[in-house]
C-alpha positions in Angstrom: -29.5 -24.7 -17.3 -27.9 -23.0 -14.3 -26.4 -24.9 -11.4 -29.7 -25.0 -9.4 -31.8 -26.3 -12.3 -33.5 -23.2 -13.7 -33.1 -21.8 -17.2 -29.7 -20.1 -17.7 -31.1 -16.5 -18.2 -33.4 -16.6 -15.2 -32.8 -16.3 -11.5 -35.0 -17.7 -8.6 -36.9 -15.1 -6.6 -39.2 -16.2 -3.8 -39.8 -19.6 -5.3 -40.6 -18.1 -8.7 -38.5 -17.4 -11.7 -38.0 -13.9 -13.1 -36.2 -12.7 -16.2 -32.7 -11.6 -15.4 -32.9 -8.5 -17.5 -33.4 -5.9 -14.8 -37.1 -5.6 -15.4 -38.1 -7.9 -12.5 -41.1 -9.3 -14.4 -42.6 -12.3 -12.6 -43.3 -15.3 -14.7 -46.8 -16.6 -13.7 -48.2 -20.1 -14.2 -51.4 -20.3 -16.2 -53.3 -21.4 -13.1 -52.0 -18.2 -11.3 -53.2 -16.1 -14.2 -56.6 -17.8 -14.1 -56.9 -17.2 -10.4 -56.0 -13.5 -10.7 -58.6 -13.0 -13.5 -61.2 -15.2 -11.8 -61.6 -17.5 -14.8 -60.8 -21.1 -15.6 -57.5 -22.3 -17.0 -59.2 -23.3 -20.3 -60.3 -19.7 -20.8 -56.6 -18.6 -20.3 -55.3 -21.2 -22.7 -57.9 -20.1 -25.3 -56.5 -16.5 -25.1 -53.0 -17.9 -25.4 -54.0 -19.9 -28.5 -55.6 -16.8 -30.1 -52.4 -14.8 -29.5 -54.1 -12.4 -27.0 -51.8 -13.4 -24.1 -48.1 -13.9 -25.0 -46.3 -16.8 -23.2 -42.8 -17.8 -22.4 -42.1 -21.4 -23.4 -40.0 -23.3 -20.7 -40.6 -26.8 -22.1 -42.6 -28.9 -24.5 -45.9 -29.0 -22.7 -48.6 -26.5 -21.8 -47.8 -26.9 -18.1 -44.4 -25.3 -18.9 -45.9 -22.1 -20.3 -45.4 -18.9 -18.2 -46.9 -15.4 -18.6 -45.0 -12.3 -17.8 -46.8 -10.2 -15.2 -46.3 -7.1 -17.5 -48.0 -9.0 -20.4 -51.0 -9.8 -18.1 -51.1 -6.2 -17.0 -51.2 -5.1 -20.7 -53.9 -7.6 -21.5 -56.0 -6.2 -18.6 -55.3 -2.6 -19.5 -56.3 -3.2 -23.2 -59.7 -4.5 -22.0 -60.4 -1.8 -19.4 -63.1 0.7 -20.2 -65.0 3.4 -18.4 -64.2 5.9 -15.6 -60.9 5.4 -13.8 -59.6 3.1 -16.6 -56.4 5.1 -17.2 -53.5 3.0 -16.2 
């Protein structure tokens, strides 16, 4: 842990944690992902359990799972079809 209580390889940015690897990927809570997709959190957890959405484990419980914003973008892009779907 770093001195302010976050994981050692992460830095706080606007009340969220981002990976300190230069990519600036936001780590989203499962509830935030559900809100962005307009689905329930159980639907998101099902996709996590199936391996469709990768997670970062920050603790021992489900509430400590985070999803990289880029992984969410990839999940959406892989399921986008039709005109204007090129991302």
